[in-house]
Phi, psi and omega in degrees: 000291173247123178234117181248129192226130173045042181286126175241146182218144182223146165254094191064237173280348178283116179274110194254315184253142187231083179068041185288141178214127174190173178220162181226121180268164186303137177063026185250150168244128182233128181258140171247113186243169184153166174286166176298138183091001187274339176119004177304301181302326178300313183299317178301312179302321178299313183300323182271006177075026186255004175219160180285130189222159164226151181121226178207133176231095185269120170248107191054040173088357182257130183284129182266340186290138184098341179277148179280157185298326182283332173296315175301312177304312183294338183278355175115018174253132176250156184218129175247100182284158178296336183270005171075299171062045175283169173256106194292334178269007175251153179288176177301310185292323175299317177306312183294322184289334179293332183282343189290136186292308183207139178286337186270342187242118183287133174257194183283347190226133182243168177302320184296324172304307183299326180280335175288321174300307183231080179316328180300325175292325179288327170304327184255015192298339179265353190275151176289133185298332184294335185270353182283169178289171182293323179295322181282334169296322177292321178293318180297320179291319178302314185291328181287325176293322183294332180301336185276003176051059180283163176264335174223131179237135176254127191238119189250104179061063181287339182264004183292128178079004179266145176300150185301334174294318179287329175297318181296318186292324166310304180307322179291320175278345170293321176291330181292325180298316176303321180298328185264014169079031183254130172285150178227127172254105188256120174256116196212139176271331181286110190288320184294318179292313179301321189282336180284329189247353181277155172272319175221151185243140166242140177249131175255141169215121177064034183081008182224155177289123178249354179198142181213116169179200188280170174297323187280334174289325176295313177307319184277353185261085185292324180297312180304310183303312185285330181284315201241355187229324183277142179282000000 
């Protein structure tokens, strides 16, 4: 579905990604783990056309490099950035409708689905998004992206700033995405959550993939955890 080969990314003269390679299959949850500064968020931005890149980013056999971000989104990729990027002067409901792919084509997700997933959004549907808490804005960004009916969704730190009960809810609904046939590339700091819901785990270090395997294989690999994950 998504195949990345020899990906290099740059911020000006700064070389951030060094030959990244991995793939994500249909209906698979893949977690991208690593310490801050390892290149995880840059990888997500590279896939979505937000940084200068070299290499190959194939989506269903079609090269993404050189395409604009909105073109990549229209091909079926969703992105939930760590910065959330909600529209603060629009209501919760207006934000959700802005994410809708097409008013004429029914997707896998409806407004009612979003409100069922996160009842707090329904309670605040007429509230300006900018006055909500950070955790509520994170819920809104995830739901807005789902309204675009992506086939693969890239989610950067979805549990950051959320209360423990909401974290459990997010983990539950990430599994629900898989049930609905949506692939997930999850960038996450909370190792236990990532390993609990993922089919595969990737570990990044210094802009490269240093480990690829199942959650069980990562649990048994004490060297990788100590060298590249543990503080």
